[in-house]
N, C-alpha and C positions, 0 to 999 in steps of 0.2 A: 144633493145627489146629482149626478151627471152622467152622461153616456161617455164611454171611454173607447178609443180606437183599440182593437185587438189586433187586426192584421188587415191587409188588402184582401178583398174578394178574390178567390182562387188560390189563396195561400194554403188552404186545406184541401187535399183531393177529395173527390166525392167517395163516400162510404169510408172515411178516414178519421182519425182522431189526432189531435195535436195540441200539445201543451204551450200556453203562453203566459207570460208575466205581465200584469196590467197593474200599474202603481203598486208594485209590491204584493199583489194577490195572483197567485197561481191558478189559472183556469184551464179546463180542458174544453176545446172546441171541436164539435163533430160537425160533418156536413152530409146532407142527403139531398141529393139533386142541387137545387138553388137555395136550400134552406140550411140555415146554420143554428146550432144549439150550444149552450155553454153550461158546464157542470163544474163542481169542485173535482180536482185531479185524481183523488183517491177514493177507492171502493169503500162504501159505507160499511161493509162488512169487516174487514181487517186491514184496512189502509194500504192495500195493494194499488199500484199506479194503474189506472184503468186504461191508459195509453198502450199498455203491453196487451190488453185484450183486443177488442175490435168492435166493429159495427158493420152491418149489412144494409143499411139504408132504413131499416125499421127498428132494430134493437141494438142496444150496446151490451157487451158481455165482458165479464171480468175473467182473465185467464186463469186465476187460481182455483176458484170454486165454482165457476160458470154462473155465478148470479146474472140475471138478465134483466134490462129495463127497456121500455118503450123510449125511443129516442125523443119523440115530440113531446112526451108528457112526463118522463121520468117515472112512470108507474111500473111496478114489479111485473114481469111477464113470465119469469121461470118459476119452477116449483120450489126452489131453494131460496129465492129472493124474498126478503122480508122487509127491507128498508127501501122506500123509493129514492130516487136520484132527486137532489135538490138542484135547481136550475136557476141560472141568471137570465134575465130578459135579454134578448138580442135583436138587432135590426141591422139593416144594410143601408148605408147613406154615402153618397158621393164616392163609390167604389171601395169603401171599407166596410169591415164587419165590426160592430160596436156592441159593447155589453155595458148593461146598467149594474154597476158594483157599488153598493152601499157599504158592504163590509164583507169579509170572506164567508162564505157559506161553509159550515161545519157540521160534523156528525158526532154523535156520542158512540165511540167504537166499543165494540165488544172486546173482551180480553180473553 
């Protein structure tokens, strides 16, 4: 297991979400202030792309059913949200944002 460079620091605007492919694994990177967070790119509810939703520096939300999660912990914060977001460990090193990706994080999706 090793840290993989996702992007240069600043490649994601504050309070924004952006997808990246890292060694064949798609991840969603979010930024709140100087902190970065990485998640699987699809909502755990019905596989909607989370990048179409948004974040406000505290929460991420899915545009389709408005599920909400704490950006820093992945914990459910909305009344409809029932599945927490999985998260990849992230660090900043030498002007880059790096993620620890052992394998793709996946959900068991509802049908």
